C-alpha angles and dihedrals in degrees: 000000000000093000090074102064114171115298097178094286095274113181100238090051093050091050093053087045091053089050090051090050092050088049091048089053094048095113093051090047089048097232129142100193139005143179123226124194115207120178129195114194129190102086098112093094110162095150105038139009113250097155099114090053093050091047090047092052091048093047090053094050093048091048090057092042093051093046089053092048090053092048087053089048091236103107091106089057098050126097121190121193120187123192144171129205095215143015133240129228117252095224119067122246127234090276095054093254131095135259131226114282135176129295142020120249125226125185 
């Protein structure tokens, strides 16, 4: 778990770290497969656009998680599904934020 370091104890980071710790303890817990649900809020931005900050935080958390899974030699056995329940408009609104748009996104 050395790949995690200490990035100011942010919540999303700690959640990914906890999932990595559970995965590392899978043999001791006698499990073959599991599902972890991790949520990042803060995407309902009607007044200002914080999207790049949210994506940056998520990218950093995924980078550490992927590094840890590779160190555990498990990366080829991991599936990450990302989804959104609604979309955002491309053009900003009068408040500098964005409005709801069509679709959800899944990666």
